[in-house]
Backbone as CSV, one residue per row, in Angstrom:
resi,resn,N_x,N_y,N_z,CA_x,CA_y,CA_z,C_x,C_y,C_z
1,MET,-21.505,71.019,-15.324,-22.775,70.868,-15.996,-23.287,69.454,-15.728
2,ALA,-24.485,69.320,-15.189,-25.087,68.016,-14.950,-25.673,67.509,-16.257
3,SER,-25.254,66.351,-16.669,-25.658,65.861,-17.979,-27.043,65.242,-17.970
4,GLN,-27.885,65.683,-18.883,-29.171,65.058,-19.135,-29.059,64.132,-20.345
5,PHE,-27.924,64.115,-20.976,-27.694,63.326,-22.188,-27.263,61.940,-21.765
6,ARG,-28.222,61.053,-21.659,-27.889,59.719,-21.159,-28.693,58.683,-21.930
7,GLY,-28.227,57.476,-21.846,-28.900,56.364,-22.505,-27.907,55.556,-23.312
8,THR,-28.428,54.565,-23.975,-27.613,53.651,-24.754,-26.869,54.380,-25.872
9,ALA,-25.607,54.110,-25.977,-24.762,54.590,-27.084,-24.645,56.103,-27.139
10,ARG,-24.710,56.792,-25.990,-24.585,58.252,-25.963,-23.316,58.638,-25.221
11,THR,-22.538,59.533,-25.831,-21.312,60.025,-25.200,-21.191,61.529,-25.420
12,ILE,-20.455,62.169,-24.515,-20.175,63.599,-24.635,-18.666,63.757,-24.711
13,CYS,-18.183,64.458,-25.736,-16.759,64.721,-25.896,-16.529,66.215,-25.784
14,ARG,-15.646,66.617,-24.864,-15.295,68.025,-24.694,-13.842,68.196,-25.117
15,THR,-13.603,69.170,-26.001,-12.266,69.405,-26.527,-11.926,70.880,-26.394
16,ASP,-10.816,71.178,-25.732,-10.332,72.556,-25.688,-9.576,72.839,-26.974
17,THR,-9.984,73.886,-27.673,-9.309,74.287,-28.897,-8.752,75.687,-28.688
18,ALA,-7.989,76.168,-29.638,-7.447,77.527,-29.556,-8.568,78.557,-29.509
19,GLU,-9.716,78.227,-30.134,-10.859,79.149,-30.166,-11.711,79.054,-28.905
20,GLY,-11.593,77.945,-28.178,-12.392,77.735,-26.967,-12.892,76.299,-26.891
21,LEU,-13.837,76.072,-25.998,-14.342,74.727,-25.753,-15.315,74.304,-26.850
22,ARG,-15.097,73.114,-27.385,-16.010,72.502,-28.345,-16.587,71.267,-27.675
23,VAL,-17.908,71.125,-27.729,-18.575,69.979,-27.117,-19.372,69.249,-28.190
24,GLU,-19.172,67.928,-28.265,-19.926,67.110,-29.206,-20.729,66.076,-28.429
25,TYR,-21.998,65.984,-28.771,-22.893,64.980,-28.197,-23.091,63.917,-29.266
26,CYS,-22.624,62.709,-28.978,-22.668,61.638,-29.966,-23.698,60.589,-29.595
27,TYR,-24.436,60.164,-30.591,-25.375,59.055,-30.462,-24.917,58.003,-31.451
28,HIS,-24.569,56.845,-30.943,-23.867,55.821,-31.712,-22.592,56.469,-32.270
29,LYS,-22.401,56.518,-33.556,-21.157,57.072,-34.118,-21.359,58.441,-34.748
30,THR,-22.501,59.077,-34.476,-22.805,60.370,-35.080,-22.780,61.473,-34.037
31,ALA,-22.051,62.551,-34.327,-22.096,63.741,-33.474,-23.389,64.469,-33.821
32,VAL,-24.462,64.177,-33.058,-25.777,64.728,-33.380,-25.876,66.211,-33.055
33,VAL,-25.090,66.661,-32.073,-25.061,68.079,-31.708,-23.617,68.479,-31.491
34,ARG,-23.217,69.575,-32.155,-21.866,70.116,-31.989,-21.986,71.548,-31.505
35,SER,-21.543,71.784,-30.280,-21.531,73.134,-29.723,-20.176,73.741,-30.031
36,ARG,-20.192,74.848,-30.754,-18.949,75.475,-31.197,-18.517,76.571,-30.222
37,PRO,-17.230,76.877,-30.210,-16.720,77.916,-29.299,-17.393,79.275,-29.480
38,ASP,-17.903,79.573,-30.687,-18.547,80.872,-30.914,-19.984,80.917,-30.408
39,GLY,-20.457,79.807,-29.812,-21.802,79.760,-29.246,-22.853,79.202,-30.175
40,THR,-22.505,78.983,-31.455,-23.454,78.372,-32.371,-23.503,76.868,-32.121
41,VAL,-24.562,76.253,-32.592,-24.755,74.818,-32.405,-25.178,74.215,-33.734
42,ALA,-24.507,73.152,-34.160,-24.845,72.459,-35.400,-25.507,71.128,-35.061
43,LEU,-26.553,70.782,-35.828,-27.306,69.552,-35.604,-27.139,68.604,-36.785
44,HIS,-27.069,67.311,-36.484,-26.900,66.282,-37.511,-27.688,65.040,-37.106
45,SER,-28.369,64.437,-38.067,-29.063,63.176,-37.795,-28.230,61.975,-38.241
46,GLY,-27.219,62.229,-39.044,-26.439,61.128,-39.592,-27.242,60.295,-40.580
47,GLY,-28.363,60.858,-41.057,-29.224,60.121,-41.973,-30.248,59.258,-41.267
48,TRP,-30.206,59.241,-39.945,-31.121,58.420,-39.147,-32.237,59.295,-38.587
49,ARG,-33.292,59.485,-39.329,-34.433,60.292,-38.881,-35.377,59.410,-38.072
50,THR,-34.916,59.032,-36.887,-35.708,58.168,-36.013,-36.105,58.932,-34.763
51,ALA,-37.077,58.386,-34.059,-37.530,59.004,-32.813,-36.393,59.050,-31.792
52,THR,-35.548,58.023,-31.748,-34.465,58.017,-30.758,-33.372,59.014,-31.106
53,THR,-33.110,59.209,-32.400,-32.133,60.224,-32.796,-32.659,61.611,-32.442
54,LYS,-33.909,61.863,-32.741,-34.525,63.154,-32.408,-34.499,63.376,-30.900
55,HIS,-34.787,62.333,-30.141,-34.746,62.435,-28.676,-33.327,62.753,-28.185
56,ALA,-32.329,62.099,-28.779,-30.938,62.355,-28.393,-30.552,63.800,-28.691
57,ILE,-30.972,64.329,-29.851,-30.689,65.727,-30.192,-31.341,66.648,-29.176
58,ASN,-32.601,66.397,-28.862,-33.311,67.257,-27.916,-32.731,67.172,-26.509
59,GLN,-32.282,65.991,-26.090,-31.606,65.873,-24.791,-30.340,66.715,-24.763
60,ALA,-29.569,66.659,-25.836,-28.323,67.426,-25.900,-28.612,68.921,-25.872
61,LEU,-29.620,69.358,-26.628,-29.979,70.781,-26.621,-30.384,71.228,-25.219
62,GLU,-31.139,70.390,-24.525,-31.529,70.713,-23.149,-30.308,70.802,-22.246
63,ASP,-29.386,69.859,-22.403,-28.166,69.851,-21.599,-27.352,71.121,-21.810
64,LEU,-27.391,71.653,-23.018,-26.668,72.886,-23.334,-27.419,74.141,-22.888
65,GLY,-28.626,73.960,-22.369,-29.421,75.097,-21.932,-30.094,75.831,-23.080
66,ARG,-30.227,75.154,-24.217,-30.860,75.754,-25.391,-32.366,75.549,-25.312
67,GLU,-33.124,76.480,-25.866,-34.581,76.376,-25.870,-35.118,75.700,-27.131
68,GLU,-34.317,75.651,-28.196,-34.767,75.047,-29.444,-34.977,73.549,-29.252
69,ARG,-35.923,73.003,-30.017,-36.177,71.566,-30.022,-36.486,71.131,-31.447
70,VAL,-36.162,69.880,-31.731,-36.519,69.275,-33.005,-37.884,68.615,-32.818
71,SER,-38.798,68.919,-33.729,-40.131,68.321,-33.682,-40.420,67.673,-35.028
72,GLN,-41.522,66.961,-35.091,-41.879,66.277,-36.327,-43.339,66.558,-36.651
73,ARG,-43.588,66.889,-37.918,-44.946,67.079,-38.423,-45.033,66.422,-39.795
74,ASP,-46.011,65.564,-39.968,-46.207,64.884,-41.254,-44.918,64.265,-41.775
75,PHE,-44.214,63.565,-40.916,-42.985,62.830,-41.245,-41.777,63.720,-41.528
76,ALA,-41.909,65.024,-41.401,-40.793,65.951,-41.636,-40.339,66.530,-40.304
77,TRP,-39.027,66.743,-40.170,-38.458,67.324,-38.952,-38.338,68.833,-39.103
78,PHE,-38.504,69.524,-37.972,-38.397,70.980,-37.920,-37.657,71.402,-36.671
79,VAL,-36.999,72.548,-36.744,-36.475,73.243,-35.568,-37.282,74.533,-35.526
80,GLY,-38.246,74.587,-34.609,-39.223,75.673,-34.655,-40.039,75.495,-35.916
81,ASP,-40.078,76.523,-36.761,-40.792,76.433,-38.035,-39.851,76.213,-39.212
82,VAL,-38.573,76.027,-38.947,-37.558,75.864,-39.998,-37.369,74.375,-40.276
83,PRO,-37.475,73.950,-41.540,-37.224,72.538,-41.860,-35.806,72.122,-41.444
84,PHE,-35.720,70.970,-40.811,-34.440,70.418,-40.364,-33.671,69.888,-41.564
85,HIS,-32.358,70.107,-41.556,-31.454,69.445,-42.497,-30.154,69.199,-41.759
86,ASP,-29.449,68.148,-42.144,-28.180,67.860,-41.501,-27.229,69.030,-41.708
87,GLY,-26.637,69.482,-40.625,-25.722,70.613,-40.657,-26.384,71.934,-40.321
88,ILE,-27.694,71.910,-40.025,-28.379,73.156,-39.661,-27.681,73.769,-38.458
89,VAL,-27.473,75.082,-38.504,-26.740,75.783,-37.439,-27.703,76.704,-36.709
90,LEU,-27.718,76.578,-35.394,-28.524,77.444,-34.546,-27.650,78.590,-34.071
91,ALA,-28.174,79.799,-34.143,-27.413,80.989,-33.756,-27.052,80.951,-32.276
92,ALA,-26.016,81.706,-31.942,-25.559,81.792,-30.549,-26.583,82.511,-29.693
């Protein structure tokens, strides 16, 4: 997989588990995107609702081949039309 997740303080950790491959995309010390072996994806801002955190999440989603994106309207974050919250899980 060619990584689009790049920039300052960004790392990708891949871990083989008994259930399968788990991939975490970290921005600074926060795993902003966690791809689970069952195909679901969990999103986290770490409390940092900034443009760079949102960009890092969207880069990771793109790298995973996901179509979902985090957007912002009137200072609130959304995934599609669903309000964003830390720990939101995207279906497989």
